[in-house]
C-alpha positions, 0 to 999 in steps of 0.5 A, a space after each residue: 500499500 502507498 502513502 499519499 492520495 492512492 492510499 486513499 482510493 477503494 478501489 473495493 469499497 467494504 460494503 463490496 468485500 460483504 457481498 461477494 465470495 473470494 473468487 468474485 473478490 478477485 475478479 472484480 478488484 482485477 476490474 477496479 485496478 485497470 480502471 482506475 489505473 486509466 483514470 489516472 493516466 488516460 480517464 480525461 483525455 485518451 489521446 493525449 494521455 491525461 488523468 484525472 485529479 486525485 478527488 474526481 478518483 477517488 468520486 468516481 469510484 466510490 459512486 460507480 461501485 455503488 452503481 457495480 452492487 445496486 446492479 447486483 443486489 437490485 436490478 439484475 442480483 448475481 455477479 456480472 462484470 458484464 455491462 450495458 449501455 442498457 444497466 447505465 440507463 435503467 440506473 438513470 432512472 432508479 438514480 431520478 427517483 432518489 430524494 436527492 439533489 441534481 448534483 448528486 444526480 449529475 455525479 453520479 451520472 458523471 462518474 457512470 459514463 467514466 467508468 462507459 468511456 473506459 470500457 469504451 476505449 480499453 475494451 471495444 464497448 458501445 458508447 453510452 448516450 444516457 436516455 436521461 440527462 443530470 445537470 448542476 
């Protein structure tokens, strides 16, 4: 473990650790480490190899971790790392119904968009154009 901002990055949060089996945890941690590396080095502008700052990375990791837990528990009721743009649209509908501020909803959406941007650039997945957009 490193000192400094990297040490505070929640690659896998405690609620997720408690939800997954050991095998799933190894799989998920590897996925999250790849995503984190991409955020650090390429996320902001992949063509110029510019990454995000520590606060944005930490916030993105926390919010996307909640997205995965929602997907596994509330939406699909099973573990998967095979995300689709339909999953993201359903999560935005869920966000729309939450009693939180517009700023919070917009922040969640930006974080999920970063996840799908990574999937597009690194894994060749479809780009995600949200059906619902939040702004702050």
